[in-house]
VOFIFI-386620 format. One record per residue (C-alpha): residue number from 1; residue in one letter; x, y, z. Coordinates in nm, 3 decimals, always signed. Layout:
N
+-----+------+---------+---------+---------+
| pos | code |      px |      py |      pz |
+-----+------+---------+---------+---------+
| NUM |    A |       X |       Y |       Z |
...
+-----+------+---------+---------+---------+
This chain:
383
+-----+------+---------+---------+---------+
| pos | code |      px |      py |      pz |
+-----+------+---------+---------+---------+
|   1 |    X |  +2.079 |  +1.970 |  -2.696 |
|   2 |    X |  +2.062 |  +1.678 |  -2.940 |
|   3 |    X |  +2.244 |  +1.434 |  -2.677 |
|   4 |    X |  +1.964 |  +1.542 |  -2.411 |
|   5 |    X |  +1.695 |  +1.493 |  -2.675 |
|   6 |    X |  +1.823 |  +1.148 |  -2.789 |
|   7 |    X |  +1.851 |  +1.056 |  -2.394 |
|   8 |    X |  +1.528 |  +1.151 |  -2.339 |
|   9 |    X |  +1.388 |  +0.943 |  -2.603 |
|  10 |    X |  +1.555 |  +0.603 |  -2.466 |
|  11 |    X |  +1.403 |  +0.687 |  -2.140 |
|  12 |    X |  +1.082 |  +0.687 |  -2.311 |
|  13 |    X |  +1.119 |  +0.374 |  -2.515 |
|  14 |    X |  +1.228 |  +0.241 |  -2.188 |
|  15 |    X |  +0.925 |  +0.320 |  -1.986 |
|  16 |    X |  +0.682 |  +0.221 |  -2.277 |
|  17 |    X |  +0.845 |  -0.129 |  -2.388 |
|  18 |    X |  +1.014 |  -0.247 |  -2.088 |
|  19 |    X |  +0.808 |  -0.548 |  -2.062 |
|  20 |    X |  +0.964 |  -0.658 |  -2.387 |
|  21 |    X |  +1.302 |  -0.775 |  -2.164 |
|  22 |    X |  +1.143 |  -1.061 |  -1.949 |
|  23 |    X |  +1.237 |  -1.386 |  -1.874 |
|  24 |    X |  +0.989 |  -1.688 |  -1.889 |
|  25 |    X |  +0.850 |  -1.784 |  -1.565 |
|  26 |    X |  +0.536 |  -1.917 |  -1.456 |
|  27 |    X |  +0.304 |  -1.754 |  -1.231 |
|  28 |    X |  +0.395 |  -1.856 |  -0.869 |
|  29 |    X |  +0.165 |  -2.135 |  -0.758 |
|  30 |    X |  -0.001 |  -2.106 |  -0.426 |
|  31 |    X |  +0.205 |  -2.194 |  -0.113 |
|  32 |    X |  +0.249 |  -2.183 |  +0.269 |
|  33 |    X |  +0.591 |  -2.026 |  +0.415 |
|  34 |    X |  +0.662 |  -2.113 |  +0.778 |
|  35 |    X |  +0.838 |  -1.949 |  +1.088 |
|  36 |    X |  +0.729 |  -1.595 |  +1.042 |
|  37 |    X |  +0.768 |  -1.494 |  +1.406 |
|  38 |    X |  +0.575 |  -1.183 |  +1.423 |
|  39 |    X |  +0.278 |  -1.099 |  +1.639 |
|  40 |    X |  +0.072 |  -0.827 |  +1.615 |
|  41 |    X |  -0.265 |  -0.816 |  +1.839 |
|  42 |    X |  -0.411 |  -0.515 |  +1.632 |
|  43 |    X |  -0.407 |  -0.700 |  +1.275 |
|  44 |    X |  -0.500 |  -1.007 |  +1.143 |
|  45 |    X |  -0.288 |  -0.999 |  +0.808 |
|  46 |    X |  -0.031 |  -0.809 |  +0.609 |
|  47 |    X |  -0.135 |  -0.824 |  +0.239 |
|  48 |    X |  +0.111 |  -0.776 |  -0.058 |
|  49 |    X |  +0.001 |  -0.720 |  -0.387 |
|  50 |    X |  +0.280 |  -0.826 |  -0.645 |
|  51 |    X |  +0.265 |  -0.631 |  -0.963 |
|  52 |    X |  +0.388 |  -0.867 |  -1.218 |
|  53 |    X |  +0.534 |  -0.744 |  -1.564 |
|  54 |    X |  +0.316 |  -0.558 |  -1.810 |
|  55 |    X |  +0.103 |  -0.763 |  -2.076 |
|  56 |    X |  +0.177 |  -1.089 |  -1.879 |
|  57 |    X |  -0.129 |  -1.113 |  -1.644 |
|  58 |    X |  +0.085 |  -1.207 |  -1.318 |
|  59 |    X |  -0.033 |  -0.985 |  -1.077 |
|  60 |    X |  -0.057 |  -1.196 |  -0.765 |
|  61 |    X |  -0.194 |  -1.155 |  -0.398 |
|  62 |    X |  -0.013 |  -1.275 |  -0.080 |
|  63 |    X |  -0.047 |  -1.237 |  +0.266 |
|  64 |    X |  +0.162 |  -1.271 |  +0.629 |
|  65 |    X |  -0.094 |  -1.416 |  +0.889 |
|  66 |    X |  -0.017 |  -1.288 |  +1.240 |
|  67 |    X |  -0.176 |  -1.560 |  +1.413 |
|  68 |    X |  -0.027 |  -1.840 |  +1.239 |
|  69 |    X |  +0.321 |  -1.696 |  +1.152 |
|  70 |    X |  +0.286 |  -1.818 |  +0.800 |
|  71 |    X |  +0.361 |  -1.630 |  +0.452 |
|  72 |    X |  +0.072 |  -1.737 |  +0.209 |
|  73 |    X |  +0.149 |  -1.680 |  -0.185 |
|  74 |    X |  -0.089 |  -1.617 |  -0.442 |
|  75 |    X |  -0.424 |  -1.666 |  -0.238 |
|  76 |    X |  -0.654 |  -1.472 |  -0.507 |
|  77 |    X |  -0.618 |  -1.756 |  -0.728 |
|  78 |    X |  -0.707 |  -1.989 |  -0.474 |
|  79 |    X |  -1.009 |  -1.765 |  -0.339 |
|  80 |    X |  -1.169 |  -1.735 |  -0.668 |
|  81 |    X |  -1.065 |  -1.980 |  -0.900 |
|  82 |    X |  -1.370 |  -1.940 |  -1.167 |
|  83 |    X |  -1.229 |  -1.597 |  -1.210 |
|  84 |    X |  -1.102 |  -1.571 |  -1.579 |
|  85 |    X |  -0.747 |  -1.439 |  -1.587 |
|  86 |    X |  -0.752 |  -1.417 |  -1.212 |
|  87 |    X |  -0.601 |  -1.066 |  -1.060 |
|  88 |    X |  -0.488 |  -0.953 |  -1.388 |
|  89 |    X |  -0.207 |  -0.731 |  -1.543 |
|  90 |    X |  -0.009 |  -0.493 |  -1.345 |
|  91 |    X |  -0.144 |  -0.428 |  -1.019 |
|  92 |    X |  -0.044 |  -0.067 |  -0.904 |
|  93 |    X |  -0.219 |  -0.005 |  -0.544 |
|  94 |    X |  -0.384 |  -0.204 |  -0.229 |
|  95 |    X |  -0.601 |  -0.037 |  -0.003 |
|  96 |    X |  -0.866 |  -0.161 |  +0.252 |
|  97 |    X |  -1.155 |  +0.025 |  +0.375 |
|  98 |    X |  -1.430 |  -0.096 |  +0.616 |
|  99 |    X |  -1.497 |  -0.495 |  +0.542 |
| 100 |    X |  -1.344 |  -0.462 |  +0.172 |
| 101 |    X |  -1.028 |  -0.474 |  -0.005 |
| 102 |    X |  -0.974 |  -0.278 |  -0.344 |
| 103 |    X |  -0.670 |  -0.371 |  -0.579 |
| 104 |    X |  -0.596 |  -0.136 |  -0.834 |
| 105 |    X |  -0.509 |  -0.317 |  -1.166 |
| 106 |    X |  -0.365 |  -0.042 |  -1.407 |
| 107 |    X |  -0.330 |  -0.260 |  -1.731 |
| 108 |    X |  -0.622 |  -0.456 |  -1.680 |
| 109 |    X |  -0.812 |  -0.103 |  -1.649 |
| 110 |    X |  -0.981 |  -0.224 |  -1.329 |
| 111 |    X |  -1.058 |  -0.161 |  -0.962 |
| 112 |    X |  -1.091 |  -0.536 |  -0.823 |
| 113 |    X |  -1.279 |  -0.530 |  -0.470 |
| 114 |    X |  -1.284 |  -0.843 |  -0.255 |
| 115 |    X |  -1.375 |  -0.941 |  +0.077 |
| 116 |    X |  -1.089 |  -0.815 |  +0.322 |
| 117 |    X |  -1.085 |  -1.099 |  +0.538 |
| 118 |    X |  -1.100 |  -1.414 |  +0.252 |
| 119 |    X |  -1.016 |  -1.226 |  -0.068 |
| 120 |    X |  -1.298 |  -1.329 |  -0.228 |
| 121 |    X |  -1.423 |  -1.131 |  -0.533 |
| 122 |    X |  -1.705 |  -0.904 |  -0.464 |
| 123 |    X |  -1.713 |  -0.740 |  -0.814 |
| 124 |    X |  -1.484 |  -0.499 |  -1.016 |
| 125 |    X |  -1.502 |  -0.132 |  -1.164 |
| 126 |    X |  -1.391 |  -0.068 |  -1.474 |
| 127 |    X |  -1.170 |  +0.234 |  -1.493 |
| 128 |    X |  -0.933 |  +0.305 |  -1.815 |
| 129 |    X |  -0.542 |  +0.298 |  -1.649 |
| 130 |    X |  -0.630 |  +0.336 |  -1.311 |
| 131 |    X |  -0.345 |  +0.417 |  -1.069 |
| 132 |    X |  -0.398 |  +0.496 |  -0.702 |
| 133 |    X |  -0.708 |  +0.510 |  -0.447 |
| 134 |    X |  -0.799 |  +0.651 |  -0.136 |
| 135 |    X |  -1.127 |  +0.692 |  +0.064 |
| 136 |    X |  -1.353 |  +0.931 |  +0.237 |
| 137 |    X |  -1.717 |  +0.908 |  +0.379 |
| 138 |    X |  -1.834 |  +0.591 |  +0.172 |
| 139 |    X |  -1.668 |  +0.662 |  -0.151 |
| 140 |    X |  -1.318 |  +0.541 |  -0.290 |
| 141 |    X |  -1.142 |  +0.790 |  -0.486 |
| 142 |    X |  -0.922 |  +0.675 |  -0.778 |
| 143 |    X |  -0.699 |  +0.845 |  -1.048 |
| 144 |    X |  -0.678 |  +0.743 |  -1.393 |
| 145 |    X |  -0.502 |  +0.837 |  -1.694 |
| 146 |    X |  -0.853 |  +0.758 |  -1.859 |
| 147 |    X |  -0.722 |  +0.646 |  -2.175 |
| 148 |    X |  -0.427 |  +0.411 |  -2.339 |
| 149 |    X |  -0.115 |  +0.608 |  -2.308 |
| 150 |    X |  +0.133 |  +0.666 |  -2.601 |
| 151 |    X |  +0.457 |  +0.793 |  -2.505 |
| 152 |    X |  +0.577 |  +1.122 |  -2.690 |
| 153 |    X |  +0.836 |  +1.365 |  -2.630 |
| 154 |    X |  +0.648 |  +1.676 |  -2.623 |
| 155 |    X |  +0.322 |  +1.556 |  -2.549 |
| 156 |    X |  +0.141 |  +1.718 |  -2.806 |
| 157 |    X |  +0.011 |  +1.425 |  -2.964 |
| 158 |    X |  -0.088 |  +1.297 |  -2.628 |
| 159 |    X |  -0.275 |  +1.578 |  -2.455 |
| 160 |    X |  -0.542 |  +1.405 |  -2.299 |
| 161 |    X |  -0.611 |  +1.493 |  -1.931 |
| 162 |    X |  -0.667 |  +1.227 |  -1.667 |
| 163 |    X |  -0.933 |  +1.224 |  -1.414 |
| 164 |    X |  -1.020 |  +1.116 |  -1.051 |
| 165 |    X |  -1.340 |  +0.908 |  -1.057 |
| 166 |    X |  -1.588 |  +0.887 |  -0.725 |
| 167 |    X |  -1.688 |  +0.517 |  -0.651 |
| 168 |    X |  -1.969 |  +0.428 |  -0.437 |
| 169 |    X |  -1.825 |  +0.161 |  -0.209 |
| 170 |    X |  -2.180 |  +0.051 |  -0.123 |
| 171 |    X |  -2.285 |  -0.005 |  -0.495 |
| 172 |    X |  -1.955 |  -0.005 |  -0.658 |
| 173 |    X |  -2.055 |  +0.219 |  -0.925 |
| 174 |    X |  -1.892 |  +0.554 |  -1.046 |
| 175 |    X |  -2.099 |  +0.844 |  -0.950 |
| 176 |    X |  -1.881 |  +1.179 |  -1.065 |
| 177 |    X |  -1.534 |  +1.214 |  -1.214 |
| 178 |    X |  -1.333 |  +1.521 |  -1.206 |
| 179 |    X |  -1.082 |  +1.592 |  -1.507 |
| 180 |    X |  -0.709 |  +1.671 |  -1.339 |
| 181 |    X |  -0.364 |  +1.697 |  -1.543 |
| 182 |    X |  -0.184 |  +1.422 |  -1.779 |
| 183 |    X |  -0.120 |  +1.087 |  -1.619 |
| 184 |    X |  -0.239 |  +1.130 |  -1.253 |
| 185 |    X |  -0.091 |  +0.929 |  -1.012 |
| 186 |    X |  -0.053 |  +0.942 |  -0.602 |
| 187 |    X |  -0.377 |  +1.068 |  -0.447 |
| 188 |    X |  -0.447 |  +1.204 |  -0.080 |
| 189 |    X |  -0.722 |  +1.350 |  +0.109 |
| 190 |    X |  -0.675 |  +1.617 |  +0.375 |
| 191 |    X |  -0.890 |  +1.923 |  +0.542 |
| 192 |    X |  -1.204 |  +1.827 |  +0.304 |
| 193 |    X |  -0.979 |  +1.846 |  -0.012 |
| 194 |    X |  -0.868 |  +1.559 |  -0.248 |
| 195 |    X |  -0.484 |  +1.623 |  -0.369 |
| 196 |    X |  -0.346 |  +1.462 |  -0.718 |
| 197 |    X |  +0.023 |  +1.410 |  -0.823 |
| 198 |    X |  +0.002 |  +1.503 |  -1.204 |
| 199 |    X |  +0.306 |  +1.329 |  -1.362 |
| 200 |    X |  +0.274 |  +1.375 |  -1.740 |
| 201 |    X |  +0.523 |  +1.100 |  -1.741 |
| 202 |    X |  +0.510 |  +0.957 |  -2.069 |
| 203 |    X |  +0.623 |  +1.323 |  -2.202 |
| 204 |    X |  +0.993 |  +1.402 |  -2.096 |
| 205 |    X |  +1.025 |  +1.736 |  -2.263 |
| 206 |    X |  +0.636 |  +1.840 |  -2.127 |
| 207 |    X |  +0.608 |  +1.692 |  -1.798 |
| 208 |    X |  +0.320 |  +1.822 |  -1.597 |
| 209 |    X |  +0.430 |  +1.969 |  -1.253 |
| 210 |    X |  +0.116 |  +2.055 |  -1.057 |
| 211 |    X |  -0.072 |  +1.919 |  -0.783 |
| 212 |    X |  -0.469 |  +1.914 |  -0.852 |
| 213 |    X |  -0.698 |  +2.039 |  -0.557 |
| 214 |    X |  -1.047 |  +1.917 |  -0.550 |
| 215 |    X |  -1.331 |  +2.031 |  -0.281 |
| 216 |    X |  -1.499 |  +1.703 |  -0.184 |
| 217 |    X |  -1.806 |  +1.852 |  -0.096 |
| 218 |    X |  -1.874 |  +1.963 |  -0.467 |
| 219 |    X |  -1.611 |  +1.757 |  -0.639 |
| 220 |    X |  -1.479 |  +2.065 |  -0.833 |
| 221 |    X |  -1.129 |  +2.158 |  -0.919 |
| 222 |    X |  -1.031 |  +2.435 |  -0.695 |
| 223 |    X |  -0.653 |  +2.533 |  -0.784 |
| 224 |    X |  -0.367 |  +2.362 |  -0.956 |
| 225 |    X |  -0.031 |  +2.386 |  -0.708 |
| 226 |    X |  +0.291 |  +2.446 |  -0.907 |
| 227 |    X |  +0.559 |  +2.180 |  -0.738 |
| 228 |    X |  +0.778 |  +2.028 |  -0.968 |
| 229 |    X |  +0.802 |  +1.811 |  -1.281 |
| 230 |    X |  +0.703 |  +1.429 |  -1.299 |
| 231 |    X |  +0.503 |  +1.404 |  -0.954 |
| 232 |    X |  +0.460 |  +1.076 |  -0.828 |
| 233 |    X |  +0.350 |  +0.914 |  -0.483 |
| 234 |    X |  +0.165 |  +1.107 |  -0.199 |
| 235 |    X |  +0.172 |  +1.069 |  +0.194 |
| 236 |    X |  +0.003 |  +1.257 |  +0.443 |
| 237 |    X |  +0.185 |  +1.348 |  +0.780 |
| 238 |    X |  +0.028 |  +1.351 |  +1.127 |
| 239 |    X |  -0.066 |  +1.725 |  +1.081 |
| 240 |    X |  -0.228 |  +1.656 |  +0.757 |
| 241 |    X |  +0.003 |  +1.822 |  +0.548 |
| 242 |    X |  +0.085 |  +1.601 |  +0.169 |
| 243 |    X |  +0.402 |  +1.500 |  +0.086 |
| 244 |    X |  +0.480 |  +1.447 |  -0.275 |
| 245 |    X |  +0.745 |  +1.313 |  -0.465 |
| 246 |    X |  +0.874 |  +1.425 |  -0.795 |
| 247 |    X |  +1.106 |  +1.185 |  -1.009 |
| 248 |    X |  +1.255 |  +1.429 |  -1.174 |
| 249 |    X |  +1.386 |  +1.399 |  -1.559 |
| 250 |    X |  +1.676 |  +1.152 |  -1.450 |
| 251 |    X |  +1.915 |  +1.397 |  -1.607 |
| 252 |    X |  +1.934 |  +1.757 |  -1.516 |
| 253 |    X |  +1.654 |  +1.759 |  -1.254 |
| 254 |    X |  +1.680 |  +1.521 |  -0.960 |
| 255 |    X |  +1.430 |  +1.357 |  -0.757 |
| 256 |    X |  +1.278 |  +1.544 |  -0.456 |
| 257 |    X |  +1.020 |  +1.543 |  -0.184 |
| 258 |    X |  +0.804 |  +1.845 |  -0.138 |
| 259 |    X |  +0.543 |  +1.955 |  +0.131 |
| 260 |    X |  +0.265 |  +2.117 |  +0.109 |
| 261 |    X |  +0.047 |  +2.303 |  +0.382 |
| 262 |    X |  -0.287 |  +2.184 |  +0.294 |
| 263 |    X |  -0.459 |  +2.502 |  +0.505 |
| 264 |    X |  -0.278 |  +2.764 |  +0.272 |
| 265 |    X |  -0.249 |  +2.497 |  -0.042 |
| 266 |    X |  +0.104 |  +2.593 |  -0.094 |
| 267 |    X |  +0.439 |  +2.428 |  -0.091 |
| 268 |    X |  +0.619 |  +2.544 |  +0.225 |
| 269 |    X |  +0.928 |  +2.291 |  +0.208 |
| 270 |    X |  +1.116 |  +2.061 |  +0.012 |
| 271 |    X |  +1.366 |  +1.779 |  +0.114 |
| 272 |    X |  +1.679 |  +1.732 |  -0.146 |
| 273 |    X |  +1.661 |  +1.354 |  -0.159 |
| 274 |    X |  +1.611 |  +1.091 |  -0.437 |
| 275 |    X |  +1.280 |  +0.928 |  -0.352 |
| 276 |    X |  +1.191 |  +0.626 |  -0.511 |
| 277 |    X |  +0.930 |  +0.500 |  -0.258 |
| 278 |    X |  +0.853 |  +0.652 |  +0.110 |
| 279 |    X |  +0.617 |  +0.595 |  +0.377 |
| 280 |    X |  +0.542 |  +0.845 |  +0.650 |
| 281 |    X |  +0.455 |  +0.734 |  +1.007 |
| 282 |    X |  +0.381 |  +0.974 |  +1.282 |
| 283 |    X |  +0.651 |  +1.257 |  +1.230 |
| 284 |    X |  +0.937 |  +1.027 |  +1.053 |
| 285 |    X |  +0.934 |  +0.981 |  +0.666 |
| 286 |    X |  +1.119 |  +0.653 |  +0.572 |
| 287 |    X |  +1.272 |  +0.710 |  +0.237 |
| 288 |    X |  +1.414 |  +0.444 |  -0.001 |
| 289 |    X |  +1.632 |  +0.637 |  -0.262 |
| 290 |    X |  +1.794 |  +0.477 |  -0.591 |
| 291 |    X |  +1.941 |  +0.766 |  -0.760 |
| 292 |    X |  +1.972 |  +0.737 |  -1.123 |
| 293 |    X |  +2.134 |  +0.987 |  -1.386 |
| 294 |    X |  +2.174 |  +0.900 |  -1.776 |
| 295 |    X |  +2.497 |  +1.080 |  -1.754 |
| 296 |    X |  +2.649 |  +0.916 |  -1.442 |
| 297 |    X |  +2.463 |  +0.582 |  -1.404 |
| 298 |    X |  +2.301 |  +0.443 |  -1.086 |
| 299 |    X |  +2.416 |  +0.613 |  -0.765 |
| 300 |    X |  +2.323 |  +0.338 |  -0.544 |
| 301 |    X |  +2.027 |  +0.273 |  -0.254 |
| 302 |    X |  +2.005 |  +0.415 |  +0.066 |
| 303 |    X |  +1.749 |  +0.401 |  +0.334 |
| 304 |    X |  +1.693 |  +0.724 |  +0.546 |
| 305 |    X |  +1.462 |  +0.853 |  +0.797 |
| 306 |    X |  +1.361 |  +1.233 |  +0.803 |
| 307 |    X |  +1.173 |  +1.412 |  +1.043 |
| 308 |    X |  +0.881 |  +1.556 |  +0.843 |
| 309 |    X |  +0.853 |  +1.858 |  +1.090 |
| 310 |    X |  +1.196 |  +1.975 |  +1.030 |
| 311 |    X |  +1.300 |  +1.851 |  +0.723 |
| 312 |    X |  +1.628 |  +1.708 |  +0.905 |
| 313 |    X |  +1.773 |  +1.336 |  +0.859 |
| 314 |    X |  +1.743 |  +1.134 |  +1.136 |
| 315 |    X |  +1.947 |  +0.815 |  +1.007 |
| 316 |    X |  +2.114 |  +0.754 |  +0.699 |
| 317 |    X |  +2.012 |  +0.389 |  +0.690 |
| 318 |    X |  +1.698 |  +0.262 |  +0.898 |
| 319 |    X |  +1.844 |  -0.091 |  +0.866 |
| 320 |    X |  +2.116 |  -0.159 |  +1.099 |
| 321 |    X |  +2.173 |  -0.514 |  +1.083 |
| 322 |    X |  +2.367 |  -0.529 |  +0.711 |
| 323 |    X |  +2.048 |  -0.690 |  +0.538 |
| 324 |    X |  +2.060 |  -0.351 |  +0.315 |
| 325 |    X |  +2.348 |  -0.451 |  +0.142 |
| 326 |    X |  +2.187 |  -0.757 |  +0.014 |
| 327 |    X |  +1.863 |  -0.610 |  -0.142 |
| 328 |    X |  +1.885 |  -0.572 |  -0.494 |
| 329 |    X |  +1.580 |  -0.377 |  -0.576 |
| 330 |    X |  +1.403 |  -0.209 |  -0.306 |
| 331 |    X |  +1.063 |  -0.101 |  -0.397 |
| 332 |    X |  +0.766 |  -0.080 |  -0.155 |
| 333 |    X |  +0.755 |  +0.025 |  +0.188 |
| 334 |    X |  +0.499 |  +0.020 |  +0.495 |
| 335 |    X |  +0.553 |  +0.095 |  +0.867 |
| 336 |    X |  +0.317 |  -0.066 |  +1.080 |
| 337 |    X |  +0.158 |  +0.239 |  +1.277 |
| 338 |    X |  +0.146 |  +0.023 |  +1.620 |
| 339 |    X |  +0.453 |  -0.196 |  +1.617 |
| 340 |    X |  +0.664 |  +0.047 |  +1.401 |
| 341 |    X |  +0.767 |  -0.281 |  +1.219 |
| 342 |    X |  +0.912 |  -0.177 |  +0.871 |
| 343 |    X |  +0.788 |  -0.398 |  +0.589 |
| 344 |    X |  +0.992 |  -0.406 |  +0.261 |
| 345 |    X |  +0.963 |  -0.564 |  -0.054 |
| 346 |    X |  +1.262 |  -0.622 |  -0.324 |
| 347 |    X |  +1.173 |  -0.659 |  -0.674 |
| 348 |    X |  +1.527 |  -0.840 |  -0.742 |
| 349 |    X |  +1.531 |  -0.840 |  -1.130 |
| 350 |    X |  +1.165 |  -0.737 |  -1.172 |
| 351 |    X |  +1.129 |  -1.063 |  -1.347 |
| 352 |    X |  +1.176 |  -1.345 |  -1.126 |
| 353 |    X |  +0.992 |  -1.397 |  -0.782 |
| 354 |    X |  +1.076 |  -1.083 |  -0.525 |
| 355 |    X |  +1.087 |  -1.085 |  -0.171 |
| 356 |    X |  +0.919 |  -0.933 |  +0.161 |
| 357 |    X |  +1.105 |  -0.819 |  +0.465 |
| 358 |    X |  +1.002 |  -0.743 |  +0.788 |
| 359 |    X |  +1.218 |  -0.517 |  +1.016 |
| 360 |    X |  +1.213 |  -0.417 |  +1.382 |
| 361 |    X |  +1.205 |  -0.033 |  +1.469 |
| 362 |    X |  +1.562 |  -0.090 |  +1.569 |
| 363 |    X |  +1.642 |  -0.176 |  +1.192 |
| 364 |    X |  +1.699 |  -0.566 |  +1.269 |
| 365 |    X |  +1.552 |  -0.839 |  +1.027 |
| 366 |    X |  +1.246 |  -1.044 |  +1.179 |
| 367 |    X |  +1.152 |  -1.225 |  +0.886 |
| 368 |    X |  +1.175 |  -1.266 |  +0.515 |
| 369 |    X |  +0.974 |  -1.445 |  +0.253 |
| 370 |    X |  +0.930 |  -1.519 |  -0.118 |
| 371 |    X |  +0.640 |  -1.327 |  -0.272 |
| 372 |    X |  +0.532 |  -1.308 |  -0.637 |
| 373 |    X |  +0.690 |  -1.120 |  -0.910 |
| 374 |    X |  +0.756 |  -0.735 |  -0.818 |
| 375 |    X |  +0.594 |  -0.721 |  -0.464 |
| 376 |    X |  +0.508 |  -0.359 |  -0.415 |
| 377 |    X |  +0.203 |  -0.274 |  -0.240 |
| 378 |    X |  +0.121 |  -0.346 |  +0.094 |
| 379 |    X |  -0.200 |  -0.298 |  +0.334 |
| 380 |    X |  -0.278 |  -0.413 |  +0.704 |
| 381 |    X |  -0.626 |  -0.593 |  +0.793 |
| 382 |    X |  -0.720 |  -0.522 |  +1.124 |
| 383 |    X |  -0.841 |  -0.794 |  +1.363 |
+-----+------+---------+---------+---------+
């Protein structure tokens, strides 16, 4: 038990202080890279939000232009030269709703709102330690730790719960909020209800293990669904079920993917795969897994597809041309709902500029570009 406690403490220190082990690198300057070769009549741009390391103010915004076949880096800085500190510190989510684009900037405690076509700033909403966003009927809902997080082992000295803020997309004002669990992360809407993955990730001996369910008509908490420890990301399948990943504890309890029936609000299935990131398109889950255990170390990385209806593996590697062997730290993923092309980011060493890739549905490389530091979040802008 003593060794287990020591390992937990080491992990906690890494989570809180990982930013202290960085190389010096200036923010990538705006540039245009050529020869993308991907055309899509449905979309104008693929936006990429680069997280940047904590406390370095290196979050940047790029986009791939489907009309000109170019990749354009650090375009927020170019579009908004007079905004102090530019985009901010540690981008955590990127979403487009209507004519606006929303960048959730975690350590800068803000949601940055831009014109989706030009990336020009329209305003910001201040929200402490904000995490992920989703939308419904003119409102953006954002999960928030709601405070500065101080890591503890048992959670007793950091018991404050997080919130989901309800923001009017017309006025950009917070109009309501509801209390959920500690350190809420992924968020999704289905059947008139909002689902929030509570992690408790900064308290390794007292993780949260519930998904909070909120009635959108009243914006009140309905129930908490017991799922698993240290919950993280959320996606919907084409039937409105919620899939939520658990990161486990990196020692005894492995990562896993769970399926929640939103009509019954209960877990109905689980997929026994390590999940670092995933994206669901139609009835297929594209899963990046990077198994890690403090006892056995890093178990390598895999790129699997799973049928969301049956839970069965479709493919053990959705990248078929050998490129997967070259990827160092696969990080973010998005599947184009029309072409089914797969967009994948590689954070490399989490310090230098990463890469963005586009693969065909058959897993063949279409294009590759140099992005910013820790490219992690992607959003498609329609024509």
